C-alpha distance (Angstrom), angle and dihedral (degrees) to the residues before:
residue distance angle dihedral
X1 . . .
X2 3.79 . .
X3 3.78 123.7 .
X4 3.80 127.2 -126.7
X5 3.80 96.8 -165.1
X6 3.80 141.6 5.5
X7 3.79 94.6 -84.3
X8 3.83 121.9 108.9
X9 3.85 121.9 -89.6
X10 3.78 112.9 -84.5
X11 3.80 94.6 -113.4
X12 3.80 87.8 58.3
X13 3.80 90.8 47.6
X14 3.80 91.1 51.8
X15 3.79 92.3 48.4
X16 3.80 93.0 46.9
X17 3.79 94.1 51.3
X18 3.83 98.4 33.2
X19 3.78 93.4 -120.9
X20 3.78 105.2 168.1
X21 3.81 109.8 170.8
X22 3.79 114.8 -105.1
X23 3.78 119.1 -140.2
X24 3.81 91.3 -155.5
X25 3.80 88.9 63.3
X26 3.81 93.8 45.6
X27 3.80 90.8 -116.4
X28 3.80 124.1 168.9
X29 3.79 111.2 159.3
X30 3.80 120.4 -142.1
X31 3.80 105.9 -147.1
X32 3.81 105.0 175.1
X33 3.80 106.5 98.4
X34 3.81 90.0 -162.1
X35 3.81 88.0 63.2
X36 3.79 95.7 43.8
X37 3.80 90.4 52.6
X38 3.80 90.1 47.8
X39 3.81 91.1 52.5
X40 3.81 89.8 49.4
X41 3.81 89.8 53.6
X42 3.82 91.0 54.0
X43 3.81 86.8 67.7
X44 3.81 90.1 63.1
X45 3.79 127.2 -135.9
X46 3.79 108.1 2.3
X47 3.80 99.2 174.9
X48 3.81 93.9 95.9
X49 3.81 97.4 35.6
X50 3.78 139.7 84.4
X51 3.79 110.6 -134.7
X52 3.79 129.3 -149.7
X53 3.80 115.8 -152.1
X54 3.80 122.4 -173.1
X55 3.79 120.8 -158.1
X56 3.82 101.1 4.8
X57 3.80 93.7 172.3
X58 3.84 108.4 -177.8
X59 3.80 89.6 -4.6
X60 3.79 107.5 -105.7
X61 3.80 95.1 140.0
X62 3.81 89.9 36.8
X63 3.78 89.3 60.1
X64 3.79 90.4 46.7
X65 3.80 91.7 53.2
X66 3.79 93.2 48.4
X67 3.80 93.7 43.8
X68 3.81 88.8 51.9
X69 3.79 88.8 56.9
X70 3.81 106.0 -99.5
X71 3.79 107.9 178.4
X72 3.79 89.9 -136.2
X73 3.81 136.0 -15.0
X74 3.78 125.2 -150.1
X75 3.79 109.2 -165.0
X76 3.80 121.5 -165.8
X77 3.80 111.1 -155.3
X78 3.80 122.0 174.3
X79 3.82 94.5 -174.5
X80 3.81 107.9 83.1
X81 3.82 90.4 -162.5
X82 3.81 88.3 74.3
X83 3.81 96.2 54.7
X84 3.85 97.7 88.7
X85 3.81 91.6 52.4
X86 3.81 90.6 48.2
X87 3.81 90.1 47.4
X88 3.82 88.5 58.3
X89 3.82 89.1 54.5
X90 3.81 91.3 48.3
X91 3.80 89.6 53.0
X92 3.81 90.8 51.3
X93 3.83 91.2 51.3
X94 3.84 103.2 39.1
X95 3.79 115.4 -151.0
X96 3.82 95.0 -1.1
X97 3.82 104.6 87.8
X98 3.79 128.5 58.7
X99 3.78 120.1 178.8
X100 3.80 123.4 -156.4
X101 3.80 116.1 -162.0
X102 3.79 91.9 -150.3
X103 3.79 144.2 113.5
X104 3.82 108.0 -91.4
X105 3.81 89.8 -142.7
X106 3.80 90.3 61.1
X107 3.83 103.6 41.7
X108 3.81 126.5 99.2
X109 3.79 87.8 -137.8
X110 3.80 98.1 173.3
X111 3.80 90.7 63.9
X112 3.80 89.2 59.7
X113 3.82 95.7 58.0
X114 3.78 136.7 57.0
X115 3.80 121.7 -132.1
X116 2.92 134.8 -63.9
X117 3.80 91.0 55.1
X118 3.79 128.2 -174.6
X119 3.78 127.7 -174.7
X120 3.80 117.1 -144.9
X121 3.79 119.9 170.8
X122 3.77 148.6 148.3
X123 3.78 88.6 -137.8
X124 3.80 120.9 -144.2
X125 3.80 104.5 -106.9
X126 3.79 93.7 -127.8
X127 3.83 96.4 60.5
X128 3.80 103.6 21.8
X129 3.80 99.1 101.8
X130 3.80 94.2 43.8
X131 3.80 91.5 51.5
X132 3.80 91.4 48.6
X133 3.80 92.5 51.8
X134 3.81 90.3 49.9
X135 3.80 92.0 50.6
X136 3.81 90.7 48.7
X137 3.80 94.9 49.1
X138 3.83 109.1 49.4
X139 3.81 119.3 154.8
X140 3.81 91.7 -105.7
X141 3.80 136.2 26.7
X142 3.01 137.1 -104.2
X143 3.81 88.5 51.6
X144 3.82 125.7 -133.6
X145 3.82 89.2 -101.2
X146 3.79 127.7 73.5
X147 3.79 97.0 -159.6
X148 3.80 142.5 -2.8
X149 3.80 121.9 -142.7
X150 3.78 105.9 -177.5
X151 3.77 138.6 167.1
X152 3.80 118.6 -138.4
X153 3.74 139.1 159.5
X154 3.80 105.7 -73.8
X155 3.82 90.7 -113.2
X156 3.81 91.5 57.7
X157 3.80 91.6 46.1
X158 3.80 90.4 53.6
X159 3.80 90.1 51.4
X160 3.82 90.4 55.1
X161 3.82 94.6 54.7
X162 3.83 97.9 33.0
X163 3.79 122.3 131.2
X164 3.83 126.5 -140.9
X165 3.77 117.8 -79.2
X166 3.79 101.4 44.9
X167 3.78 136.6 89.6
X168 3.81 92.3 -112.2
X169 3.81 91.9 59.5
X170 3.78 111.5 99.3
X171 3.77 147.3 108.9
X172 3.81 95.4 -35.7
X173 3.81 92.3 53.1
X174 3.81 92.8 50.3
X175 3.81 95.4 45.7
X176 3.81 93.1 44.9
X177 3.78 99.4 44.0
X178 3.80 97.2 39.6
X179 3.79 92.6 71.3
X180 3.81 105.2 11.8
X181 3.78 142.8 42.1
X182 3.80 112.1 -116.5
X183 3.79 134.6 -167.3
X184 3.78 138.7 161.4
X185 3.80 104.5 -114.2
X186 3.81 100.7 -175.7
X187 3.79 143.4 -14.1
X188 3.80 129.1 -136.1
X189 3.80 130.4 -157.5
X190 3.82 121.7 -126.8
X191 3.80 92.2 -107.8
X192 3.81 90.4 65.8
X193 3.81 87.7 74.9
X194 3.77 138.3 64.8
X195 2.95 110.5 -110.8
X196 3.82 95.6 20.9
X197 3.83 111.6 -123.3
X198 3.79 118.9 -134.4
X199 3.80 92.7 -113.7
X200 3.79 139.8 48.6
X201 3.78 119.0 -97.1
X202 3.79 132.3 -142.0
X203 3.79 137.9 -163.7
X204 3.80 115.3 -130.6
X205 3.79 121.7 -162.2
X206 3.80 118.5 -157.7
X207 3.79 126.2 -177.9
X208 3.79 120.1 -163.1
X209 3.80 115.4 -118.8
X210 3.82 117.1 -135.5
X211 3.81 88.6 -121.1
X212 3.81 134.9 7.1
X213 3.79 115.6 -85.8
X214 3.82 91.2 -119.5
X215 3.80 133.2 19.6
X216 3.82 115.2 -99.0
X217 3.77 140.8 132.0
X218 3.81 105.4 -100.5
X219 3.81 96.7 -139.6
X220 3.80 93.2 46.9
X221 3.79 92.7 47.0
X222 3.79 90.3 50.0
X223 3.82 91.1 51.8
X224 3.80 92.5 47.6
X225 3.78 94.3 48.9
X226 3.79 93.9 44.0
X227 3.81 92.0 51.6
X228 3.81 93.9 44.0
X229 3.79 95.6 52.0
X230 3.80 95.6 37.9
X231 3.81 85.2 73.5
X232 3.78 99.7 23.7
X233 3.81 94.1 158.7
X234 3.78 91.4 60.1
X235 3.80 125.4 82.9
X236 3.78 114.2 -99.9
X237 3.81 93.6 -109.1
X238 3.80 89.5 59.4
X239 3.80 98.7 37.8
X240 3.81 93.0 49.3
X241 3.81 101.6 36.4
X242 3.81 90.6 108.8
X243 3.81 92.1 61.6
X244 3.79 98.2 62.4
X245 3.83 135.8 0.4
X246 3.81 89.9 -132.7
X247 3.79 96.1 43.6
X248 3.82 94.3 141.0
X249 3.79 91.4 57.8
X250 3.78 91.5 47.3
X251 3.80 92.3 48.2
X252 3.79 90.4 52.9
X253 3.81 91.7 45.8
X254 3.80 87.8 54.4
X255 3.78 90.3 52.6
X256 3.80 94.6 -107.8
X257 3.79 129.0 128.7
X258 3.82 112.9 -121.4
X259 3.81 87.7 -141.8
X260 3.82 94.0 57.3
X261 3.79 121.5 101.7
X262 3.79 126.0 -127.8
X263 3.80 96.3 -104.1
X264 3.83 89.6 60.3
X265 3.81 94.4 57.7
X266 3.83 118.5 93.4
X267 3.79 121.2 -142.5
X268 3.80 90.5 -101.6
X269 3.80 89.2 57.2
X270 3.79 93.8 51.9
X271 3.81 89.7 49.0
X272 3.81 91.2 50.4
X273 3.80 89.8 51.4
X274 3.82 91.6 48.2
X275 3.81 88.5 54.5
X276 3.80 91.3 49.7
X277 3.80 92.2 49.8
X278 3.81 92.3 52.1
X279 3.80 90.7 49.5
X280 3.84 113.2 99.5
């Protein structure tokens, strides 16, 4: 395994600091520094950006980001056991790494970084989807981030980039693709991690669009999509009846068939329905 800096190999770091991965924290450590550097490069030019990383663990991806020239990295790590290893990285890259021993769900992360901001993370499995939804649904748009480069279970990654008509298409696809471009940049086998997860993983790269693809109120669209896919086997008129007493009329006004199911509706259709629902 090649090295990207003068620091010890990650297996040695883990052994030195006793950093066994904890299932309760959704930890699966990526130890191959070739891969961590490759993931960092997916995020594009980092030399003029501040980067947020969530769940750095022993710091493999952190080292990749810094080695690839990130202007500054702010790493949020809930597990205090990892702090000494991250402190060693901070010492090797003076002034370029700050570590917050916090819960990523509770931190006002944008206040910690200067624009342009990029988020790059091997997300803990237990909070990955919730964090993504939060990043995709800020109060205003454009968001505080320029791009997201995130590792998920392959199944979740496929849901983010899914197109209408398939089982993978759902709320994540609509929220992600409404206001961002999304692609799967690379996949990783279970054996790339310690401990190996039971499923393959994938890195998704999302870039924020200047404006949403179609006009819609964000809160209304989120409610419509959540209700539609919560009962995806039902026809739209049944799944969405709680949103409006005249939902069939509003579906037809939006150009949708009341007998269609959620997975058949493109993003433009959901946005049209959100506009109809907000209309008096």
